[in-house]
N, C-alpha and C positions, 0 to 999 in steps of 0.2 A: 565799353566803348574804347576804341584806339585813339592814338594821338591824332591821327589823320581826321578824326570825325569833330575834333573840337574846333571851335571858333576862336578868335583872338582872345587871349587870356593874360593873366598877370605873369605867367611864367614862360620863359624861352625854352626851346629845346636844347638838348642836351649837346655839348660841342662834338660829341662822338656820333651823333646823329647825321647822316649824309645829308639831310634837309638842312643842317644848322646854317643860319645865315643866309637864308634865302631871300632875304628882304622884307620878311613879314607878311603883311596883307596889303601893300600898297603898290604892287606890280613890279618891285624890283627884281624879283627872282627872273622875269624875263629879260632884264637887262644882263644879269649875270649868266645866261645861257642856261638856265635850269628851269625844267619844266615843274608846273605846280602839281602837286598830288592830286589833284582834281581835274587833270585833263587839260591844264594850261588856261582854264577861265577861273577868273576871280569870281569868289564867292559874293552874291548880291543880296542886298536887302530886301525885304518885301514891303509893298504899299501898307499893309495893314499894320505895319509898325508904327506909321505917322501918329496913331493915337498915344504911344507914349510922348511924343514932342508935344501934344497939346497939354498933357498932364504936366510935363516940364516946365512949358512956359507959362501956362495959365495967366497969359496976358501981360507978365511982366518980364519975360525973357529968362526966366529961369525958376527953380522949385518955389512954389508957392508958400507961404505960412513960416517963412524963415528958415527953411530946409537947406537952402544954399549956404546960409552961414554956417550951419552944422558941417556941411560937406566941404567947405573950404578949410575950416579947421581941421578936419580929418585929413585933408590933402596936404596941407602943412606939416602936421605931425609925422606923416609918412615920409615926406621928402626929407625931414630933419634925421629919422631914424635910418632910411634906407637909401637916401639920395634921389637924384631926379630920375623917374622912370623913363623919360625920353632919352637919357643918355644910355641906359641899357638896352632900350629896345627901339633902335633907329625906325621912324617911320611907323611907330606904333599907331599913333594918334592921327596919321594921315588918312584922307578920304580915299575910298576905293576908287579906281578909275571907272568911269561909265557911270557915275552915279552924281546926281545934283546936289549932292550933301557935301558940307565943309567938315573939315578936320576938326577935332575937339580942341577949344580954346582953354588951354591950362591956365591962362591969365585971368580970364572972366569967369573960370570957374563953370563952363558948361559948352555945348555944342554951338558953334557960331552960326550954323543955318538952321537951327530947329530940329537936329536930329536926335536920335536916342541918347539918353543919358547913359553913361557907361562907368559907374561909380567904381572907384578902386576896391579891389578884393571881392568883386562881386561872386567870383567863382568858389570862394571858399565854402559857400552854401551848397554848391553843387554836388550831389552824391557821386556823380559821374566822374568828377574831377579828383582824383587822389592827390593831386598837388595843390589844391586850392588853399589860398590862405597862408603859404610858406614863403620865407624870404626868396627875393629873386637873386640867386647867387651864381648865375652863369655869365653874368657880364664881365667877369673878370675882376672886379674889385671887392667882391664878397668872397671870402673862403670856400673851397670846394670840399665839403665834408665828405662827399662820396670818394675822394681820392685818398683820404687820411685812414688811419687805424680806426677813427672814431666812426667810420661809416657803418651805417645800419641798413637793413634790408627795406626797400620801399613799402609803405603800407598797402595792406591788402584790401581789395573791394569791402564794403560793409557786409556783403552777403557771406563772404568767406572768413570774416573775422571771428575770432574766438572769444567767448567771453571769459573774462578773468575768473580764475577758480574762486569760488567763495570761500572766505576765511574759515578756519575749523571752530566749531562753536566752543564756547567757553564751558569748562565742565562745570557741571553742576555740583555745588558742595554738598547738597543732601545726597545726591547719585553716588558721590564719593563715600560719603559715610556709609551708606548701605553696602557698597562694593567692600568696605572693609569687614563689615560684619558677615557677608555672604562670600566667603573666601573661595576662590577657584585658582588652582595652581598655575594653569595655563600651559601652552604647548612647551614652553622654556623650562618647565618643571618636569618633564618626564612623560607628560600625557600625549598619548597617542591620538591622532587625528580621529582614528576610528571611535575611541571611546570619547573625546570630548564632542563628537558630533559634527566636526568640521567637514567640508567638503561635499556637504550634502546637496546645497543650492547656493546660488550667488548672493542671496539675501543675507545669509549669515556672514559671509566675507565682508559685503559692504557695511554691515552693520558693526563689524570689529574694526573696519578702517574708520568709522565715524566716531565710535565711542569706546573703543577698546573691548575687551573681554568682558569688563563689569557693566557694559551698559549696551543694550539691544534694543532696537525698536522693531515691534512686529508691523504687518502690513497695514493695520489701522492707525498708526502713528503713536501707540501707547508704547511705554518703555516695558521690556520683558527681561527679567532678571534670569540668569543662568540657573538651571536645576528647579525652575518653577513651571515648566511645561516646554512645548515644543519639541525641538530636536534633542534637547537635553534629556526629556523624559523617554524618547524613544531610544536614544543611545543607552540610556540605563537598562532598558529592557532588553536591547541586543547584548548588553554585557551579561546580564542574567542568563540568557538562553545560551550564550556561548560557554559560561561557567557550567550551567546545567548539563549541556551535552557532553563537554569533555569530562566533567566530573562523573557522569553517568558512565560514560564509557570507560573510564579509568576504574571505576567501582567494578563494572562487570568483567573487566579483564582481570582484575585483582582476585575477584571471586572464583572465577574458572580456573585462573592459573593455580589457586591454592587448592581447588578440588583435584586438579590434575596432579599436583604434588603430592596430595595426600593419598590418591589413589595409586601412584607409582612409586613413590619414594618413602613417604612417612608411615609410621606404624599405626594401625587402625585400633581403636578400643575394642578389646575382647576380652571375655572371660577364660578362666583357667580351669580345667578339670573336666569331670564329667556331669556337673551341677548338684543341685540340692535333692533332698527327698520329695520336695512338692513337684507333682506333675501336672501337666497341662495337656489339652487335646488341641491340636492344630489340624485344621482342614485345608487340604489343598486341592484346589479346582483343576480341572483339566486346561492345558494350555497356558497356564500362569508362569511367568519367567521368574528367575533366581531372585531379582530385586523385589518383586512382589512377596514372595515367599519370605524373604529375609524381613521385611516389613511386618509381616504377621507375626514371625518369631521375636523380632525386638518388642513389638506391642505387647506379647505376651510374657515377655521377662526372659525368654529362654537364651537369645544371645544379646551381647551389649550394644553392637552396632550393625546396620545394614552392609556396610561395607566388609566388615569381617567375614560376614557370611558368604557375599557375593564372591571375595576374593578366594576364599576356600574353596567354593563351588566351581569356580573357574578353572582350577587346578585338576579337576576329575576329568576323566575321560566322557565321551558321548554315551558310552553304554552305562555309566554310573550318574543316571540322571534321576531325579526325584519324580515320582509318578503321581498322579491324582489319588487322592485317598485321605483317610485320617490318620494322624500319628500321634502317638502318646509319648511326649517327650518330658524332660525334666527342666526346671528352672535353673538359669544362670550356668549354661553349659557353654563350653567353647565351640567356635563354629565348627571345627573339625570334629568333635564329639557329636554335636547335633546333625551334621550331615551322614555320619556313619551310622548313627541310630536309626535316620530316616531312610538309609537304604536298606537296612536290615527289615525283612519281611516280617519280623516277629513284633516290630513296633507298629506296624501299619494296622490301623483299625478300619480297613477298608473291607469292603461285601462285594462278592463276584456271583452274578447270576450266569449260570451254565447255560449253554446253548441247548434248547430241548427240555429245560427243566421244566417241571410243572410247578404252579403257584403253591400248593401245598407243602411242597419241599422247601421253597423260598420262604414261606412264612415261618416255618419251624427254625430255619437257620438265622432270620433276623431275630427272633425271641432269644435265641441262644446268644447271639453277637451282642445284644442291649442288655442281656442280663435280666430279662423280665420274665414273668410267667408264661408257661408252654400255652399256646392258643391265643395270646392276646393279639397278635398281630393279624391273625385269621379273622378275629373278632371285630376287629377295626375296619379291616378288608370289606367284610360283609355289610358294615354300617356305614362307612364312609366312602364307598367307591364312587358315589356320582359326585363327590366334592374334591376329586383328585385330578380333575382336568381330562377325562378321557375326551376322544373326538366324538362328534354327533353320531356317527355311524358304528359305534362301538357295540351297543345293546340292541341288537335287532330281534333278538326272540327272548320269550320268557322262559324257554327251556334250557338258557345257558346256565350251567352250573355255577360258574364264577366269572362275574363280569370283568375281572380284571385279568383273566386268563390271557395270555398272549400280549401283554400290555406291560409285562416287566421285562423290559429289553435286556437281553444278555449282555453284561457289560460290567465294570467295576465301579462301586459307589462308596463314598465316605460314610461309614458307620460307627458312630461312637457311643458310648454308654449313656452320655447324657442327651441323645436324640431320642424323639419320639417316634413311634412306628407309622405315624400317618405321614410325617415329614420324609421318612425313608421312602414310602410307597409313593409318595407324590413325586420327589425326585426321580423314580424310575418311571412313572407314567409319563412324565414330561418328556424325558430323554426318547421313550417309545414313539411319542406322538410326533416328535420332530424327525426321527428316522423314518417313520411311514410316510410322511409328507414329502421327504426327500426321495422315497422310491415312487411316489406318486400311485399309490394303491388303488385311490378313487378313481383316477383317470383311466387305468388299465383295465379295470373289472371288466366293462363292456368287450374289449378286444379278447378277452378270454372266456366270453361267454358265461360270466359270472353275474350274479345279481348284485353283489354290493363289495366294497373293501373287504369287509370282514369275511367274506367266502375267500378271498384271496389270501387273507392271513391264515385262515383255516387250512387252505391247501398246503401253505407253506408249513404249517406245524405238522400235517400228516407226512410230507416229504422228510422233514427234520426227525420225525419218530421212526418211520419206516425205513428211510436209508440209513444204512450202516456207516457208510462211507462217502464223504462229501464228493469224491470224483464221480459218484453215480447219482447224485442229486437230480441233475437235468433229465436222466432217463427215468427215474422213479416219478419226477413230476409229469412225465409224459403218460405213463401207467395210470395215475390218478384220473388225468383228463379223458383218457381213453375209457376207462371204466365208468366215468360219470355220464357217458353217453348211453342213454337209455335204450338206444336201438342196436347195441352190440350184443352178439350172440354169444358171448362168453361169461358174463357176469350179470347182462340185462340192467345195468344202472346200478349194482350193488357193488360197494367197495371191497367189502370182506376183508377189513384190516383188523388185526389182533390188537393194535395199539388203541383203537378206539375202546374196544372192551376193557383192557387194561385201565383206560382213563375212567371209564364209569365205574369201574371197581376200586379204583384207587390203588391200582397193583402195577407190577412190571414183570410179567412172566412170559416165557416162551411157550408154554404149554398151557393155553387157554380153555383147551377142551375140543370137543368134536364139532364139527360144522353144525351137525342136527342140533346139538345141545346149545350151540351158541345161538342158533336162529330162534331159540325159545325166550331169549332175554328181552323183556319188554322195555326199552329204554332209547331216547332219541339218539343217544351218542352209539347204539350198537348199528354198526354198519353191515353186520350180517343180516340184519332184518329190515332196516330202513334204508331205501335208496337215496342216493344222494350224499351230500355232506352233512356232518353232524353240526349242531346247531352252532358251535364256535369252536376256536382253536382248542387243542387238547395239550398244549404247552407253549414255551415261548421260543419261536424260531429265531436262529440266527442269520445274520446276512446273507451266506451262501445258500441256506435254504430259501429265503425270500426271492432272492435274484433267480433262482432255478424255477420257483412257481411262476414267475414273470415271463421267462424265458426257456420254455421247456424245450427238450430234444425232440426231433422228429422221428416217429416209428409207430409200428402197430403193435407194441407189446402190451401184455395185459397181465403178464407173471414176471415175477423175479424172485432170486433167491441167493443170497451172498455165501459163497463157498468159504471164502477167506477175505482177509482185507485186500488183497490184490485180486480177487475175481468176483464178479457178481454176474449171475446167468441170468438173461431176460428171454422169455418166451411168449409167443403170440397164441398158441393153443395150450389146452388142458393137458393134452399128451405130452407135448414138449416139456411142460412144466413138470410133469411128474418124473420124468427121466432126468432133470436137473435136480430133483429132490433127493433122488437116489444117489447122486453124485455129492451131495450134502451130507447126507448120511454117513457116507463112506470117508467124506473128510473128518466128521466129528469121531468116527470110531477109530481112524486110523492115526 
């Protein structure tokens, strides 16, 4: 509420106010030439206010029940302390013009004409009156405190007043004792806010302001000591995580840095010399790296450390690399000596199957390599062939002389004296099976008009045995397929290969006999008498022979003869072939 909305009160307007001295409320403002802030019309009382007159008069012309005496006493006390109000406010108690009411009778203690009582200081209880109840100091006889250094800002309305801050609670003696036992250095002792849990939310800051670091209240109002839950516990976990991460990282960097230093600059542990008299056998598988080989040597006591072996091996050229095989080494050898011995063929306990080699020859060589009785490996093959992992299509006929023929794939295998024949054979069969799956013999049999993959392998073994030079293998394979055609007029489905006769005889001769004598041999492997392919392979074909059987050359040849390693003559008719044979004889005699 502004000053212009107030009724007659106990305080005048300030002298600096442009309406100060306007004559109050008795119409004097019109005499001095100033207009009322309310449009020039004096404020009027309303008829309903007459009820207060009745209450005041009560038949006695004043307040009933002795209230008038109390009012008079208050009036006199006020005049003694502050002076006559009429002297400060001219015309204050005059009647408003235009009304039938009389001015207030200060002598008699009431309104002379029964109008409203207006007790002194009634505005003090008015909440809209910020000046109610204060001394009237604008009349010139009371000091003006607003013009002195002692001035203070006027009071604000009740809605804007701020509550006085509550005094800080008295410290709890018991809590202080607990704080002394539960020590916390605080931020001023070098504790960072991250580790102290500070700054996580405003509740912790307010708790510190109210009770210090030793006393905190939770949301439920209960005291919570530092270090017993809440953010302190989380801060401790964060501390542990940070220490673990940085500690683990530092440890990792240190470890790998040490390894790098050891591998580049530091001397690695190594033996000296060529080793002791105690020997050990080391097997190196195909595709193993130097570090794997070094681990095997260290585990067997050959070298002192893996690093010594790998460092020495890295200094060798690409040509001087360790091949798959079995090596006979000594214990406590220097890395250099161990590598030199492994690169020496004499130290290798490896075994190599030659392309086209028959199984009988392979069995005998295995016996010699293992140092066992002659014929032992052959007996194991005859008894254990079904337990060595052959493919399902391997034994298609009971007429097969050796079920393992063609399944000892030409390659180098580790064979040492402490190995058993069955283990050696099984490793060979395993490699053969993997190779034939890679060639897809089973999937390509139909395209070649063959009955099964075993026949494909049989063709490859014939190509390996009949073809003298690998560059001619594809043409030799075409001769085989042409002769297998039963409708051909040259051989009528007979192969007529000396290699099959040598196989059934267990021989390897050029002069197998006359054609007529050969046709008398009653054996399923005799291709001079039996049309088509033999029951199974006649040897172990290599990769070139197998690929040639899968992709034969195109041609009408039925015959061939090799004059020398640079020339092989192929013929379509028997007459042409006879002429080529004469050239062969001349080359042999010359």
